[in-house]
All heavy atoms as TSV, in Angstrom:
chain	resi	resn	atom	element	x	y	z
A	1	MET	N	N	0.848	-1.174	0.000
A	1	MET	CA	C	0.000	0.000	0.000
A	1	MET	C	C	0.894	1.237	0.000
A	1	MET	O	O	1.835	1.325	0.788
A	1	MET	CB	C	-0.900	-0.011	1.240
A	1	MET	CG	C	-1.872	1.122	1.266
A	1	MET	SD	S	-3.188	0.863	2.458
A	1	MET	CE	C	-2.494	1.641	3.874
A	2	PRO	N	N	0.641	2.194	-0.876
A	2	PRO	CA	C	1.483	3.388	-0.928
A	2	PRO	C	C	1.326	4.241	0.321
A	2	PRO	O	O	0.260	4.281	0.942
A	2	PRO	CB	C	0.993	4.136	-2.163
A	2	PRO	CG	C	-0.327	3.567	-2.487
A	2	PRO	CD	C	-0.381	2.194	-1.896
A	3	ARG	N	N	2.403	4.902	0.673
A	3	ARG	CA	C	2.375	5.774	1.840
A	3	ARG	C	C	1.721	7.096	1.496
A	3	ARG	O	O	1.661	7.503	0.337
A	3	ARG	CB	C	3.792	6.010	2.322
A	3	ARG	CG	C	4.381	4.749	2.894
A	3	ARG	CD	C	5.807	4.879	3.266
A	3	ARG	NE	N	6.136	6.136	3.901
A	3	ARG	CZ	C	7.347	6.464	4.283
A	3	ARG	NH1	N	8.333	5.639	4.083
A	3	ARG	NH2	N	7.583	7.624	4.858
A	4	MET	N	N	1.235	7.767	2.518
A	4	MET	CA	C	0.602	9.059	2.346
A	4	MET	C	C	1.672	10.129	2.203
A	4	MET	O	O	2.669	10.106	2.914
A	4	MET	CB	C	-0.227	9.371	3.595
A	4	MET	CG	C	-1.649	9.663	3.335
A	4	MET	SD	S	-2.472	10.141	4.828
A	4	MET	CE	C	-3.458	8.708	5.095
A	5	SER	N	N	1.453	11.070	1.304
A	5	SER	CA	C	2.398	12.166	1.170
A	5	SER	C	C	2.296	13.075	2.396
A	5	SER	O	O	1.317	13.042	3.141
A	5	SER	CB	C	2.113	12.967	-0.100
A	5	SER	OG	O	0.878	13.638	0.015
A	6	LYS	N	N	3.311	13.876	2.589
A	6	LYS	CA	C	3.344	14.754	3.761
A	6	LYS	C	C	2.179	15.743	3.732
A	6	LYS	O	O	1.543	16.001	4.753
A	6	LYS	CB	C	4.673	15.498	3.803
A	6	LYS	CG	C	4.871	16.319	5.035
A	6	LYS	CD	C	6.255	16.925	5.065
A	6	LYS	CE	C	6.468	17.702	6.347
A	6	LYS	NZ	N	7.816	18.273	6.393
A	7	GLN	N	N	1.875	16.267	2.562
A	7	GLN	CA	C	0.774	17.223	2.429
A	7	GLN	C	C	-0.562	16.560	2.748
A	7	GLN	O	O	-1.384	17.112	3.470
A	7	GLN	CB	C	0.740	17.794	1.021
A	7	GLN	CG	C	-0.378	18.798	0.815
A	7	GLN	CD	C	-0.409	19.322	-0.612
A	7	GLN	OE1	O	0.390	18.938	-1.445
A	7	GLN	NE2	N	-1.353	20.198	-0.874
A	8	ARG	N	N	-0.769	15.360	2.229
A	8	ARG	CA	C	-2.032	14.654	2.495
A	8	ARG	C	C	-2.141	14.277	3.966
A	8	ARG	O	O	-3.214	14.324	4.562
A	8	ARG	CB	C	-2.125	13.404	1.629
A	8	ARG	CG	C	-3.467	12.738	1.751
A	8	ARG	CD	C	-3.710	11.765	0.640
A	8	ARG	NE	N	-5.049	11.227	0.786
A	8	ARG	CZ	C	-5.321	9.936	0.837
A	8	ARG	NH1	N	-4.363	9.057	0.704
A	8	ARG	NH2	N	-6.553	9.531	0.988
A	9	ARG	N	N	-1.031	13.894	4.585
A	9	ARG	CA	C	-1.040	13.549	6.005
A	9	ARG	C	C	-1.413	14.754	6.855
A	9	ARG	O	O	-2.148	14.642	7.831
A	9	ARG	CB	C	0.332	13.017	6.421
A	9	ARG	CG	C	0.289	12.373	7.778
A	9	ARG	CD	C	1.598	11.745	8.195
A	9	ARG	NE	N	2.209	10.918	7.176
A	9	ARG	CZ	C	3.455	11.109	6.709
A	9	ARG	NH1	N	4.198	12.081	7.179
A	9	ARG	NH2	N	3.940	10.327	5.792
A	10	LEU	N	N	-0.934	15.929	6.481
A	10	LEU	CA	C	-1.291	17.147	7.216
A	10	LEU	C	C	-2.770	17.487	7.038
A	10	LEU	O	O	-3.424	17.932	7.974
A	10	LEU	CB	C	-0.423	18.321	6.760
A	10	LEU	CG	C	1.033	18.262	7.202
A	10	LEU	CD1	C	1.826	19.387	6.550
A	10	LEU	CD2	C	1.143	18.346	8.702
A	11	GLU	N	N	-3.294	17.274	5.833
A	11	GLU	CA	C	-4.708	17.547	5.583
A	11	GLU	C	C	-5.611	16.620	6.399
A	11	GLU	O	O	-6.648	17.030	6.893
A	11	GLU	CB	C	-5.027	17.367	4.102
A	11	GLU	CG	C	-4.449	18.428	3.210
A	11	GLU	CD	C	-4.685	18.121	1.744
A	11	GLU	OE1	O	-5.353	17.113	1.425
A	11	GLU	OE2	O	-4.184	18.881	0.903
A	12	TRP	N	N	-5.230	15.365	6.535
A	12	TRP	CA	C	-6.042	14.354	7.193
A	12	TRP	C	C	-5.630	14.094	8.632
A	12	TRP	O	O	-6.086	13.127	9.236
A	12	TRP	CB	C	-5.991	13.049	6.406
A	12	TRP	CG	C	-6.800	13.101	5.160
A	12	TRP	CD1	C	-6.368	13.444	3.925
A	12	TRP	CD2	C	-8.190	12.829	5.028
A	12	TRP	NE1	N	-7.395	13.385	3.029
A	12	TRP	CE2	C	-8.530	13.011	3.688
A	12	TRP	CE3	C	-9.188	12.443	5.927
A	12	TRP	CZ2	C	-9.824	12.813	3.217
A	12	TRP	CZ3	C	-10.468	12.256	5.462
A	12	TRP	CH2	C	-10.780	12.436	4.119
A	13	SER	N	N	-4.779	14.912	9.212
A	13	SER	CA	C	-4.208	14.636	10.531
A	13	SER	C	C	-5.266	14.458	11.626
A	13	SER	O	O	-5.051	13.703	12.565
A	13	SER	CB	C	-3.228	15.726	10.928
A	13	SER	OG	O	-3.885	16.963	11.038
A	14	PHE	N	N	-6.402	15.121	11.527
A	14	PHE	CA	C	-7.459	14.991	12.530
A	14	PHE	C	C	-8.148	13.629	12.448
A	14	PHE	O	O	-8.731	13.159	13.406
A	14	PHE	CB	C	-8.471	16.120	12.355
A	14	PHE	CG	C	-9.411	16.279	13.516
A	14	PHE	CD1	C	-8.939	16.617	14.767
A	14	PHE	CD2	C	-10.765	16.089	13.354
A	14	PHE	CE1	C	-9.798	16.766	15.836
A	14	PHE	CE2	C	-11.640	16.237	14.417
A	14	PHE	CZ	C	-11.148	16.574	15.660
A	15	PHE	N	N	-8.060	12.957	11.293
A	15	PHE	CA	C	-8.719	11.676	11.078
A	15	PHE	C	C	-7.779	10.486	11.262
A	15	PHE	O	O	-8.226	9.350	11.285
A	15	PHE	CB	C	-9.298	11.606	9.661
A	15	PHE	CG	C	-10.520	12.450	9.474
A	15	PHE	CD1	C	-10.422	13.788	9.152
A	15	PHE	CD2	C	-11.780	11.903	9.631
A	15	PHE	CE1	C	-11.547	14.564	8.984
A	15	PHE	CE2	C	-12.916	12.679	9.466
A	15	PHE	CZ	C	-12.793	14.009	9.141
A	16	LEU	N	N	-6.471	10.705	11.378
A	16	LEU	CA	C	-5.512	9.609	11.442
A	16	LEU	C	C	-5.424	9.030	12.841
A	16	LEU	O	O	-5.313	9.759	13.823
A	16	LEU	CB	C	-4.130	10.088	10.997
A	16	LEU	CG	C	-4.036	10.568	9.559
A	16	LEU	CD1	C	-2.628	11.051	9.270
A	16	LEU	CD2	C	-4.437	9.482	8.594
A	17	ASP	N	N	-5.431	7.704	12.924
A	17	ASP	CA	C	-5.292	7.039	14.216
A	17	ASP	C	C	-3.819	6.744	14.491
A	17	ASP	O	O	-2.939	7.233	13.783
A	17	ASP	CB	C	-6.144	5.772	14.262
A	17	ASP	CG	C	-5.749	4.736	13.233
A	17	ASP	OD1	O	-4.768	4.959	12.499
A	17	ASP	OD2	O	-6.426	3.695	13.171
A	18	HIS	N	N	-3.551	5.931	15.502
A	18	HIS	CA	C	-2.171	5.655	15.890
A	18	HIS	C	C	-1.410	4.850	14.838
A	18	HIS	O	O	-0.185	4.817	14.852
A	18	HIS	CB	C	-2.145	4.926	17.237
A	18	HIS	CG	C	-2.768	3.571	17.189
A	18	HIS	ND1	N	-4.150	3.393	17.214
A	18	HIS	CD2	C	-2.224	2.351	17.097
A	18	HIS	CE1	C	-4.413	2.102	17.154
A	18	HIS	NE2	N	-3.265	1.439	17.085
A	19	ARG	N	N	-2.113	4.212	13.899
A	19	ARG	CA	C	-1.466	3.471	12.816
A	19	ARG	C	C	-1.403	4.285	11.530
A	19	ARG	O	O	-1.091	3.746	10.473
A	19	ARG	CB	C	-2.213	2.173	12.555
A	19	ARG	CG	C	-2.173	1.222	13.732
A	19	ARG	CD	C	-2.898	-0.044	13.413
A	19	ARG	NE	N	-4.309	0.254	13.110
A	19	ARG	CZ	C	-5.169	-0.601	12.625
A	19	ARG	NH1	N	-4.785	-1.826	12.376
A	19	ARG	NH2	N	-6.411	-0.265	12.401
A	20	ASN	N	N	-1.709	5.588	11.620
A	20	ASN	CA	C	-1.737	6.497	10.465
A	20	ASN	C	C	-2.736	6.045	9.401
A	20	ASN	O	O	-2.489	6.161	8.210
A	20	ASN	CB	C	-0.352	6.676	9.851
A	20	ASN	CG	C	0.518	7.542	10.705
A	20	ASN	OD1	O	0.021	8.419	11.409
A	20	ASN	ND2	N	1.809	7.312	10.669
A	21	ARG	N	N	-3.863	5.547	9.853
A	21	ARG	CA	C	-4.951	5.191	8.953
A	21	ARG	C	C	-6.124	6.113	9.228
A	21	ARG	O	O	-6.359	6.507	10.367
A	21	ARG	CB	C	-5.385	3.747	9.164
A	21	ARG	CG	C	-4.327	2.767	8.762
A	21	ARG	CD	C	-4.841	1.378	8.855
A	21	ARG	NE	N	-3.826	0.440	8.403
A	21	ARG	CZ	C	-4.031	-0.839	8.248
A	21	ARG	NH1	N	-5.222	-1.341	8.523
A	21	ARG	NH2	N	-3.083	-1.623	7.833
A	22	ILE	N	N	-6.887	6.420	8.204
A	22	ILE	CA	C	-8.035	7.310	8.352
A	22	ILE	C	C	-9.140	6.567	9.087
A	22	ILE	O	O	-9.548	5.484	8.672
A	22	ILE	CB	C	-8.523	7.796	6.977
A	22	ILE	CG1	C	-7.439	8.637	6.311
A	22	ILE	CG2	C	-9.801	8.603	7.111
A	22	ILE	CD1	C	-7.747	9.035	4.892
A	23	SER	N	N	-9.607	7.148	10.200
A	23	SER	CA	C	-10.655	6.529	11.014
A	23	SER	C	C	-11.797	7.515	11.208
A	23	SER	O	O	-11.567	8.699	11.422
A	23	SER	CB	C	-10.110	6.129	12.377
A	23	SER	OG	O	-9.116	5.174	12.242
A	24	TYR	N	N	-13.005	6.983	11.149
A	24	TYR	CA	C	-14.194	7.801	11.322
A	24	TYR	C	C	-14.882	7.455	12.630
A	24	TYR	O	O	-14.620	6.434	13.253
A	24	TYR	CB	C	-15.174	7.581	10.167
A	24	TYR	CG	C	-14.605	7.947	8.825
A	24	TYR	CD1	C	-14.305	6.979	7.881
A	24	TYR	CD2	C	-14.350	9.272	8.502
A	24	TYR	CE1	C	-13.782	7.315	6.650
A	24	TYR	CE2	C	-13.832	9.622	7.271
A	24	TYR	CZ	C	-13.546	8.644	6.349
A	24	TYR	OH	O	-13.025	8.987	5.146
A	25	ASN	N	N	-15.818	8.281	13.021
A	25	ASN	CA	C	-16.634	8.062	14.203
A	25	ASN	C	C	-17.435	6.772	14.011
A	25	ASN	O	O	-17.886	6.489	12.906
A	25	ASN	CB	C	-17.572	9.259	14.369
A	25	ASN	CG	C	-18.224	9.285	15.711
A	25	ASN	OD1	O	-18.891	8.347	16.087
A	25	ASN	ND2	N	-18.027	10.362	16.425
A	26	PRO	N	N	-17.621	5.964	15.064
A	26	PRO	CA	C	-18.390	4.713	14.899
A	26	PRO	C	C	-19.787	4.932	14.336
A	26	PRO	O	O	-20.306	4.091	13.592
A	26	PRO	CB	C	-18.476	4.158	16.322
A	26	PRO	CG	C	-17.359	4.773	17.059
A	26	PRO	CD	C	-17.106	6.107	16.407
A	27	LEU	N	N	-20.400	6.041	14.640
A	27	LEU	CA	C	-21.724	6.357	14.110
A	27	LEU	C	C	-21.665	6.606	12.605
A	27	LEU	O	O	-22.586	6.284	11.873
A	27	LEU	CB	C	-22.272	7.596	14.822
A	27	LEU	CG	C	-23.701	7.988	14.532
A	27	LEU	CD1	C	-24.650	6.941	15.097
A	27	LEU	CD2	C	-23.997	9.326	15.151
A	28	CYS	N	N	-20.543	7.143	12.137
A	28	CYS	CA	C	-20.400	7.517	10.726
A	28	CYS	C	C	-19.806	6.409	9.859
A	28	CYS	O	O	-19.809	6.527	8.642
A	28	CYS	CB	C	-19.508	8.743	10.607
A	28	CYS	SG	S	-20.160	10.197	11.423
A	29	ARG	N	N	-19.287	5.360	10.456
A	29	ARG	CA	C	-18.608	4.324	9.668
A	29	ARG	C	C	-19.521	3.669	8.650
A	29	ARG	O	O	-19.129	3.430	7.523
A	29	ARG	CB	C	-18.026	3.261	10.593
A	29	ARG	CG	C	-16.767	3.719	11.222
A	29	ARG	CD	C	-16.106	2.612	11.993
A	29	ARG	NE	N	-15.055	3.207	12.814
A	29	ARG	CZ	C	-14.705	2.787	13.995
A	29	ARG	NH1	N	-15.320	1.759	14.523
A	29	ARG	NH2	N	-13.754	3.389	14.662
A	30	GLY	N	N	-20.739	3.371	9.022
A	30	GLY	CA	C	-21.652	2.703	8.108
A	30	GLY	C	C	-22.479	3.648	7.261
A	30	GLY	O	O	-23.267	3.202	6.445
A	31	CYS	N	N	-22.284	4.915	7.430
A	31	CYS	CA	C	-23.074	5.919	6.713
A	31	CYS	C	C	-22.591	6.047	5.265
A	31	CYS	O	O	-21.398	5.974	4.993
A	31	CYS	CB	C	-22.950	7.256	7.432
A	31	CYS	SG	S	-23.999	8.547	6.757
A	32	VAL	N	N	-23.515	6.248	4.347
A	32	VAL	CA	C	-23.155	6.373	2.940
A	32	VAL	C	C	-22.947	7.818	2.516
A	32	VAL	O	O	-22.508	8.072	1.402
A	32	VAL	CB	C	-24.241	5.735	2.033
A	32	VAL	CG1	C	-24.348	4.256	2.291
A	32	VAL	CG2	C	-25.584	6.405	2.240
A	33	HIS	N	N	-23.237	8.758	3.386
A	33	HIS	CA	C	-23.119	10.173	3.053
A	33	HIS	C	C	-21.692	10.669	3.258
A	33	HIS	O	O	-20.899	10.062	3.978
A	33	HIS	CB	C	-24.095	10.998	3.897
A	33	HIS	CG	C	-25.520	10.591	3.681
A	33	HIS	ND1	N	-26.233	10.917	2.551
A	33	HIS	CD2	C	-26.349	9.852	4.448
A	33	HIS	CE1	C	-27.445	10.406	2.628
A	33	HIS	NE2	N	-27.544	9.747	3.775
A	34	GLY	N	N	-21.351	11.773	2.642
A	34	GLY	CA	C	-19.994	12.300	2.674
A	34	GLY	C	C	-19.686	13.197	3.851
A	34	GLY	O	O	-18.620	13.798	3.900
A	35	CYS	N	N	-20.581	13.287	4.812
A	35	CYS	CA	C	-20.371	14.203	5.946
A	35	CYS	C	C	-19.736	13.480	7.127
A	35	CYS	O	O	-20.098	13.714	8.269
A	35	CYS	CB	C	-21.690	14.831	6.364
A	35	CYS	SG	S	-22.928	13.622	6.869
A	36	LYS	N	N	-18.799	12.577	6.878
A	36	LYS	CA	C	-18.199	11.763	7.931
A	36	LYS	C	C	-17.400	12.627	8.907
A	36	LYS	O	O	-16.782	13.602	8.542
A	36	LYS	CB	C	-17.294	10.724	7.315
A	36	LYS	CG	C	-18.023	9.851	6.306
A	36	LYS	CD	C	-17.713	8.424	6.545
A	36	LYS	CE	C	-18.207	7.531	5.466
A	36	LYS	NZ	N	-19.559	7.219	5.506
A	37	GLN	N	N	-17.413	12.237	10.187
A	37	GLN	CA	C	-16.709	12.961	11.231
A	37	GLN	C	C	-15.582	12.099	11.779
A	37	GLN	O	O	-15.618	10.884	11.701
A	37	GLN	CB	C	-17.678	13.336	12.349
A	37	GLN	CG	C	-18.763	14.271	11.872
A	37	GLN	CD	C	-19.695	14.669	13.003
A	37	GLN	OE1	O	-19.360	14.544	14.166
A	37	GLN	NE2	N	-20.863	15.149	12.648
A	38	SER	N	N	-14.600	12.746	12.340
A	38	SER	CA	C	-13.434	12.067	12.867
A	38	SER	C	C	-13.777	11.238	14.094
A	38	SER	O	O	-14.733	11.519	14.805
A	38	SER	CB	C	-12.375	13.087	13.243
A	38	SER	OG	O	-11.308	12.481	13.937
A	39	PHE	N	N	-12.964	10.229	14.364
A	39	PHE	CA	C	-13.158	9.407	15.563
A	39	PHE	C	C	-12.848	10.207	16.823
A	39	PHE	O	O	-13.215	9.812	17.909
A	39	PHE	CB	C	-12.283	8.151	15.505
A	39	PHE	CG	C	-10.811	8.420	15.636
A	39	PHE	CD1	C	-10.183	8.262	16.851
A	39	PHE	CD2	C	-10.065	8.840	14.550
A	39	PHE	CE1	C	-8.826	8.500	16.986
A	39	PHE	CE2	C	-8.721	9.075	14.675
A	39	PHE	CZ	C	-8.091	8.913	15.887
A	40	ARG	N	N	-12.203	11.337	16.694
A	40	ARG	CA	C	-11.853	12.181	17.840
A	40	ARG	C	C	-13.024	13.047	18.308
A	40	ARG	O	O	-12.984	13.599	19.395
A	40	ARG	CB	C	-10.693	13.095	17.494
A	40	ARG	CG	C	-9.444	12.365	17.107
A	40	ARG	CD	C	-8.372	13.336	16.681
A	40	ARG	NE	N	-7.322	12.697	15.950
A	40	ARG	CZ	C	-6.237	12.180	16.494
A	40	ARG	NH1	N	-6.084	12.245	17.787
A	40	ARG	NH2	N	-5.338	11.604	15.751
A	41	THR	N	N	-14.050	13.185	17.504
A	41	THR	CA	C	-15.150	14.083	17.833
A	41	THR	C	C	-16.282	13.353	18.543
A	41	THR	O	O	-16.409	12.139	18.472
A	41	THR	CB	C	-15.746	14.726	16.568
A	41	THR	OG1	O	-16.262	13.697	15.732
A	41	THR	CG2	C	-14.722	15.527	15.824
A	42	ILE	N	N	-17.109	14.132	19.194
A	42	ILE	CA	C	-18.355	13.637	19.780
A	42	ILE	C	C	-19.470	14.181	18.898
A	42	ILE	O	O	-19.579	15.388	18.704
A	42	ILE	CB	C	-18.526	14.128	21.229
A	42	ILE	CG1	C	-17.391	13.602	22.091
A	42	ILE	CG2	C	-19.869	13.708	21.772
A	42	ILE	CD1	C	-17.359	14.190	23.469
A	43	VAL	N	N	-20.266	13.300	18.339
A	43	VAL	CA	C	-21.311	13.722	17.416
A	43	VAL	C	C	-22.418	14.413	18.198
A	43	VAL	O	O	-23.044	13.821	19.064
A	43	VAL	CB	C	-21.880	12.512	16.640
A	43	VAL	CG1	C	-23.008	12.955	15.734
A	43	VAL	CG2	C	-20.787	11.857	15.843
A	44	VAL	N	N	-22.636	15.666	17.886
A	44	VAL	CA	C	-23.695	16.432	18.528
A	44	VAL	C	C	-24.985	16.274	17.729
A	44	VAL	O	O	-26.026	15.945	18.265
A	44	VAL	CB	C	-23.316	17.920	18.642
A	44	VAL	CG1	C	-24.455	18.722	19.216
A	44	VAL	CG2	C	-22.075	18.072	19.487
A	45	LEU	N	N	-24.892	16.476	16.431
A	45	LEU	CA	C	-26.058	16.338	15.569
A	45	LEU	C	C	-25.595	15.978	14.165
A	45	LEU	O	O	-24.749	16.656	13.599
A	45	LEU	CB	C	-26.861	17.633	15.526
A	45	LEU	CG	C	-28.092	17.632	14.630
A	45	LEU	CD1	C	-29.114	16.636	15.143
A	45	LEU	CD2	C	-28.703	18.994	14.572
A	46	CYS	N	N	-26.124	14.920	13.643
A	46	CYS	CA	C	-25.834	14.525	12.268
A	46	CYS	C	C	-27.129	14.668	11.475
A	46	CYS	O	O	-28.158	14.099	11.856
A	46	CYS	CB	C	-25.337	13.089	12.222
A	46	CYS	SG	S	-24.984	12.524	10.541
A	47	PRO	N	N	-27.125	15.419	10.388
A	47	PRO	CA	C	-28.358	15.638	9.640
A	47	PRO	C	C	-28.903	14.379	8.970
A	47	PRO	O	O	-30.068	14.325	8.623
A	47	PRO	CB	C	-27.970	16.675	8.593
A	47	PRO	CG	C	-26.499	16.562	8.466
A	47	PRO	CD	C	-25.977	16.120	9.795
A	48	HIS	N	N	-28.083	13.350	8.838
A	48	HIS	CA	C	-28.525	12.145	8.142
A	48	HIS	C	C	-28.824	10.985	9.075
A	48	HIS	O	O	-29.280	9.940	8.638
A	48	HIS	CB	C	-27.464	11.709	7.131
A	48	HIS	CG	C	-27.198	12.746	6.089
A	48	HIS	ND1	N	-28.091	13.051	5.096
A	48	HIS	CD2	C	-26.141	13.561	5.898
A	48	HIS	CE1	C	-27.597	14.002	4.334
A	48	HIS	NE2	N	-26.412	14.332	4.803
A	49	TYR	N	N	-28.544	11.136	10.359
A	49	TYR	CA	C	-28.737	10.044	11.311
A	49	TYR	C	C	-29.991	10.282	12.119
A	49	TYR	O	O	-30.181	11.339	12.691
A	49	TYR	CB	C	-27.538	9.931	12.243
A	49	TYR	CG	C	-27.693	8.855	13.279
A	49	TYR	CD1	C	-27.534	7.518	12.940
A	49	TYR	CD2	C	-28.006	9.165	14.591
A	49	TYR	CE1	C	-27.678	6.522	13.889
A	49	TYR	CE2	C	-28.149	8.176	15.550
A	49	TYR	CZ	C	-27.983	6.865	15.184
A	49	TYR	OH	O	-28.134	5.883	16.113
A	50	TRP	N	N	-30.851	9.286	12.175
A	50	TRP	CA	C	-32.074	9.371	12.974
A	50	TRP	C	C	-32.159	8.152	13.869
A	50	TRP	O	O	-32.376	7.043	13.409
A	50	TRP	CB	C	-33.306	9.429	12.081
A	50	TRP	CG	C	-33.328	10.624	11.208
A	50	TRP	CD1	C	-32.890	10.700	9.926
A	50	TRP	CD2	C	-33.785	11.923	11.548
A	50	TRP	NE1	N	-33.039	11.969	9.430
A	50	TRP	CE2	C	-33.597	12.740	10.409
A	50	TRP	CE3	C	-34.339	12.491	12.693
A	50	TRP	CZ2	C	-33.940	14.087	10.394
A	50	TRP	CZ3	C	-34.676	13.825	12.672
A	50	TRP	CH2	C	-34.476	14.603	11.543
A	51	SER	N	N	-31.990	8.341	15.145
A	51	SER	CA	C	-32.097	7.252	16.099
A	51	SER	C	C	-33.565	7.044	16.450
A	51	SER	O	O	-34.383	7.963	16.363
A	51	SER	CB	C	-31.317	7.586	17.367
A	51	SER	OG	O	-31.553	6.635	18.363
A	52	LYS	N	N	-33.905	5.846	16.896
A	52	LYS	CA	C	-35.278	5.571	17.309
A	52	LYS	C	C	-35.618	6.319	18.594
A	52	LYS	O	O	-36.763	6.572	18.885
A	52	LYS	CB	C	-35.467	4.073	17.509
A	52	LYS	CG	C	-35.389	3.303	16.223
A	52	LYS	CD	C	-35.538	1.826	16.456
A	52	LYS	CE	C	-35.415	1.087	15.141
A	52	LYS	NZ	N	-35.468	-0.360	15.324
A	53	ARG	N	N	-34.597	6.687	19.373
A	53	ARG	CA	C	-34.828	7.406	20.626
A	53	ARG	C	C	-34.716	8.916	20.461
A	53	ARG	O	O	-34.859	9.651	21.409
A	53	ARG	CB	C	-33.796	6.946	21.665
A	53	ARG	CG	C	-33.998	5.500	22.052
A	53	ARG	CD	C	-32.901	5.097	22.945
A	53	ARG	NE	N	-31.673	5.132	22.163
A	53	ARG	CZ	C	-30.645	4.334	22.349
A	53	ARG	NH1	N	-30.642	3.469	23.311
A	53	ARG	NH2	N	-29.575	4.412	21.593
A	54	TRP	N	N	-34.425	9.375	19.242
A	54	TRP	CA	C	-34.248	10.801	18.989
A	54	TRP	C	C	-35.550	11.558	19.155
A	54	TRP	O	O	-36.603	11.117	18.682
A	54	TRP	CB	C	-33.704	11.015	17.595
A	54	TRP	CG	C	-33.409	12.429	17.277
A	54	TRP	CD1	C	-32.295	13.123	17.610
A	54	TRP	CD2	C	-34.235	13.349	16.565
A	54	TRP	NE1	N	-32.361	14.399	17.147
A	54	TRP	CE2	C	-33.560	14.572	16.501
A	54	TRP	CE3	C	-35.489	13.264	15.979
A	54	TRP	CZ2	C	-34.069	15.695	15.879
A	54	TRP	CZ3	C	-36.002	14.381	15.355
A	54	TRP	CH2	C	-35.296	15.576	15.321
A	55	LYS	N	N	-35.505	12.682	19.848
A	55	LYS	CA	C	-36.685	13.517	20.017
A	55	LYS	C	C	-36.382	14.893	19.449
A	55	LYS	O	O	-35.312	15.441	19.687
A	55	LYS	CB	C	-37.029	13.635	21.506
A	55	LYS	CG	C	-37.452	12.324	22.105
A	55	LYS	CD	C	-37.786	12.482	23.563
A	55	LYS	CE	C	-38.128	11.121	24.139
A	55	LYS	NZ	N	-38.346	11.171	25.570
A	56	PRO	N	N	-37.314	15.458	18.693
A	56	PRO	CA	C	-37.072	16.785	18.133
A	56	PRO	C	C	-36.951	17.837	19.220
A	56	PRO	O	O	-37.612	17.739	20.261
A	56	PRO	CB	C	-38.288	17.038	17.240
A	56	PRO	CG	C	-39.322	16.088	17.710
A	56	PRO	CD	C	-38.617	14.941	18.346
A	57	PRO	N	N	-36.116	18.866	18.995
A	57	PRO	CA	C	-36.003	19.933	20.003
A	57	PRO	C	C	-37.307	20.721	20.115
A	57	PRO	O	O	-38.047	20.849	19.146
A	57	PRO	CB	C	-34.880	20.816	19.471
A	57	PRO	CG	C	-34.678	20.417	18.061
A	57	PRO	CD	C	-35.253	19.065	17.869
A	58	ASP	N	N	-37.584	21.188	21.300
A	58	ASP	CA	C	-38.824	21.934	21.547
A	58	ASP	C	C	-38.785	23.326	20.992
A	58	ASP	O	O	-37.895	24.004	20.850
A	58	ASP	CB	C	-39.116	21.998	23.040
A	58	ASP	CG	C	-39.424	20.612	23.583
A	58	ASP	OD1	O	-39.905	19.777	22.796
A	58	ASP	OD2	O	-39.194	20.389	24.767
């Protein structure tokens, strides 16, 4: 597998794990949309994710 260039590594640094592989949030891993979030973030609101326990804001 080819290595990542220095420029690409800097662009993706927020998404890289300890093995220098791009990792997404567990909620976003199975999602087909392009709005994926890093594994380092806490998902506050995803416009494409609807949980069965989700309640609309008042």
